[in-house]
C-alpha positions as CSV (number, residue, x, y, z in Angstrom):
1,M,-109.5,-16.3,-75.4
2,N,-107.7,-19.6,-75.0
3,K,-105.5,-20.9,-72.2
4,Q,-102.3,-20.0,-73.9
5,N,-103.4,-16.3,-74.3
6,I,-104.5,-16.2,-70.7
7,L,-101.1,-17.6,-69.6
8,K,-99.2,-15.0,-71.7
9,D,-101.2,-12.2,-70.1
10,A,-100.6,-13.7,-66.7
11,L,-96.9,-13.9,-67.5
12,D,-96.8,-10.2,-68.5
13,S,-98.5,-9.3,-65.2
14,R,-96.1,-11.4,-63.1
15,N,-93.1,-9.8,-64.9
16,Q,-94.5,-6.3,-64.1
17,E,-95.2,-7.4,-60.5
18,I,-91.6,-8.7,-60.1
19,M,-90.2,-5.4,-61.4
20,E,-92.4,-3.3,-59.1
21,Y,-91.2,-5.3,-56.1
22,Q,-87.6,-4.8,-57.3
23,I,-88.1,-1.1,-57.5
24,N,-89.4,-1.0,-53.9
25,I,-86.5,-3.3,-52.8
26,D,-84.0,-1.0,-54.4
27,N,-85.6,2.1,-52.8
28,Y,-85.7,0.5,-49.4
29,V,-82.0,-0.5,-49.6
30,R,-81.0,3.0,-50.6
31,A,-83.2,4.7,-47.9
32,I,-81.8,2.4,-45.2
33,K,-78.2,3.3,-46.2
34,K,-79.1,7.0,-46.3
35,I,-80.6,6.9,-42.8
36,T,-77.5,5.0,-41.6
37,V,-75.2,7.6,-43.0
38,E,-77.1,10.9,-42.6
39,Y,-79.6,10.4,-39.8
40,A,-78.0,7.9,-37.4
41,D,-78.7,10.3,-34.4
42,N,-82.4,10.8,-35.3
43,T,-84.6,8.5,-33.2
44,A,-87.6,8.9,-35.5
45,M,-85.6,8.0,-38.6
46,I,-84.1,5.0,-36.9
47,K,-87.6,3.8,-36.2
48,F,-88.4,4.5,-39.9
49,Q,-85.3,2.5,-40.8
50,D,-86.5,-0.4,-38.8
51,H,-89.9,-0.2,-40.6
52,L,-88.1,-0.1,-43.9
53,T,-86.0,-3.2,-42.9
54,D,-89.2,-5.1,-42.2
55,M,-90.7,-3.9,-45.5
56,L,-87.6,-4.9,-47.4
57,A,-87.8,-8.5,-46.0
58,A,-91.5,-8.7,-46.8
59,H,-91.1,-7.4,-50.4
60,K,-88.2,-9.9,-51.0
61,T,-90.5,-12.7,-49.9
62,E,-93.4,-11.5,-52.0
63,Q,-91.1,-11.0,-55.0
64,L,-89.9,-14.6,-54.7
65,K,-93.5,-15.8,-54.6
66,A,-94.2,-13.9,-57.8
67,I,-91.0,-15.4,-59.4
68,I,-92.1,-18.9,-58.5
69,I,-95.6,-18.3,-60.1
70,R,-94.0,-16.7,-63.1
71,D,-91.7,-19.7,-63.5
72,V,-94.7,-22.1,-63.3
73,I,-96.5,-20.0,-66.0
74,L,-93.4,-20.2,-68.2
75,D,-93.3,-24.0,-67.7
76,Q,-96.8,-24.3,-68.9
77,L,-96.3,-22.1,-71.9
78,T,-93.2,-24.1,-72.8
79,E,-95.1,-27.4,-72.5
80,M,-97.9,-26.0,-74.7
81,E,-95.4,-24.8,-77.4
82,E,-93.6,-28.2,-77.4
83,S,-96.8,-30.2,-77.9
């Protein structure tokens, strides 16, 4: 396996990772809204909402890291294809 093939596999993995983070982000946003609307008087759910808010921030950060690495991989593949 050569470098280009390895980079293509890595690109596929990063794209999947980014999508998995996005699914979690979307779920956290929906759950936070649901708790706000339907469970605002439930102390346990408010604590859960706080936890989800922290997880949302963490997943956004991790997704951005994955996007940066994906972009670097794309840059390398583009350079290889141009040469």
